[in-house]
C-alpha positions as CSV (number, residue, x, y, z in Angstrom):
1,M,-27.4,-4.7,52.5
2,C,-30.3,-2.2,54.3
3,E,-28.7,0.9,56.8
4,H,-29.2,1.4,60.0
5,E,-28.6,4.1,61.3
6,I,-26.8,4.7,65.2
7,I,-26.1,7.9,67.1
8,G,-23.2,8.2,68.9
9,D,-20.7,10.2,69.8
10,Y,-16.6,11.0,68.1
11,Y,-13.3,10.4,69.9
12,R,-10.7,13.0,67.9
13,G,-7.7,12.7,69.6
14,C,-8.1,8.7,68.3
15,K,-11.0,9.0,65.7
16,H,-13.0,6.3,67.5
17,F,-16.8,6.7,67.3
18,H,-18.7,4.5,70.3
19,G,-22.5,4.5,69.0
20,R,-25.2,4.9,72.1
21,Y,-28.6,3.3,70.1
22,Y,-29.9,2.6,67.3
23,S,-32.8,5.4,66.1
24,G,-35.0,3.2,64.7
25,E,-33.7,5.2,61.0
26,K,-33.3,3.0,58.6
27,T,-32.7,3.1,54.4
28,D,-34.1,0.3,52.8
29,C,-32.0,-2.2,50.5
30,G,-35.2,-3.6,48.7
31,S,-33.1,-6.8,47.9
32,P,-34.9,-10.3,48.2
33,T,-32.2,-12.4,50.0
34,C,-31.5,-9.1,53.0
35,K,-33.1,-10.7,56.7
36,T,-33.7,-7.1,57.3
37,S,-35.2,-5.4,53.5
38,A,-39.4,-4.9,53.7
39,A,-38.4,-6.6,50.5
40,H,-37.7,-9.8,51.6
41,V,-38.7,-13.2,50.5
42,H,-39.5,-15.2,52.6
43,P,-42.7,-16.0,54.7
44,P,-42.7,-15.5,58.2
45,T,-43.2,-19.1,59.4
46,M,-39.7,-20.4,57.4
47,G,-36.9,-20.9,59.2
48,C,-34.2,-18.1,57.1
49,R,-30.3,-18.4,56.4
50,C,-30.4,-15.2,54.6
51,P,-27.4,-13.0,56.3
52,T,-28.7,-10.5,58.5
53,V,-25.8,-7.6,57.4
54,A,-26.9,-4.2,58.3
55,T,-24.4,-1.4,57.5
56,E,-24.2,1.4,60.6
57,R,-25.3,4.9,59.0
58,R,-23.0,6.8,61.7
59,R,-24.8,9.7,63.1
60,V,-22.9,12.2,65.4
61,Q,-24.3,13.8,68.8
62,N,-21.8,14.9,70.3
63,M,-17.9,16.0,70.0
64,Y,-14.6,15.2,71.9
65,Q,-11.5,16.8,71.2
66,T,-9.8,13.5,73.8
67,K,-9.0,10.4,73.6
68,H,-12.0,7.7,73.5
69,P,-11.2,6.4,77.2
70,D,-10.9,2.3,76.1
71,C,-7.9,4.7,74.4
72,G,-6.2,5.7,77.3
């Protein structure tokens, strides 16, 4: 599984991470069956059924001591 960096805010009151945007930084897993990897084996014209499983590498931009508004 490749890791995609997401930048966002962390709310310490409820331990909630709110992702704001993806930075474009990616750690490639090198797996031929991973759809987001550079080592993916299928040509672009072929219909691919490989799973798109990407994990997030979270980077905190702002930290708040309160709860997230959705957590009340």
